[in-house]
C-alpha positions, -999 to +999 in steps of 0.1 A: -019-080+146-017-047+132+021-040+141+036-073+125+015-066+093+022-030+091+059-040+093+056-067+070+040-042+044+066-015+048+091-042+038+075-051+013+069-015-003+106-004+004+114-038-016+091-025-042+109+012-038+145-006-044+131-023-073+125+003-091+161+022-093+168+002-124+135+015-142+133+038-170+115+066-147+125+059-106+118+093-101+083+087-103+079+052-088+101+052-058+087+080-041+050+061-048+064+029-030+081+049-001+051+068+006+033+034+010+058+021+034+060+055+053+022+048+057+028+015+070+053+029+097+025+056+106+002+025+112+028+005+132+034+035+154-005+043+155-001+077+138-026+073+111-061+073+112-084+049+091-095+078+070-059+085+061-053+047+047-086+049+027-078+082+009-046+067+003-062+035-006-084+054-034-055+071-047-038+042-058-067+024-070-071+056-093-037+054-102-041+015-106-069+021-127-053+051-147-018+030-153-039+001-166-027-009-205-053-003-236-041-041-242-034-064-216-004-088-226-003-104-189+025-099-163+052-116-181+069-129-148+091-154-165+115-128-182+128-100-164+133-077-196+102-055-209+092-073-242+063-049-245+052-015-230+017-029-222+034-058-200+054-027-183+022-010-175+002-043-164+029-044-142+030-012-125-008-012-123-005-041-104+022-026-082-004+000-075-034-023-067-014-040-041-005-005-028-042+003-030-054-033-010-023-030+013-037+007+027-071-011+030-060-033+052-046-012+071-073+010+075-095-020+086-066-030+109-062+007+126-098+010+129-100-020+148-073-012+170-092+022+176-125+008+185-108-019+209-090+010+227-123+031+229-143+000+242-117-003+270-116+035+279-156+033+284-152+002+306-127+021+326-153+049+330-181+026+338-163+008+366-157+036+383 
């Protein structure tokens, strides 16, 4: 389950990064979503450790909290334009929260995979 989900999340975060091209500040948001996509590919290959994904989730959570607007006016998905800076801040905060949840899921999946591999190695050692 780790490999398919990490690929889906990587594609999702790459899509998020691509959608930031028209944003007023793409130099900030494209790398943010690209780092999440790279982390997903690390989970896919087994290169990342659970603590790495937990640290990423904490960073994204902090950024989502920091980015939350002082006055919430919704996300307004029915319109593509930005009616208010508060709506844009809420959207950005929501994207960061999605990144945080994705990193937590990856931490859990990578930990579960490592635990299974460890149990399998222990069984082999005990067998021989």
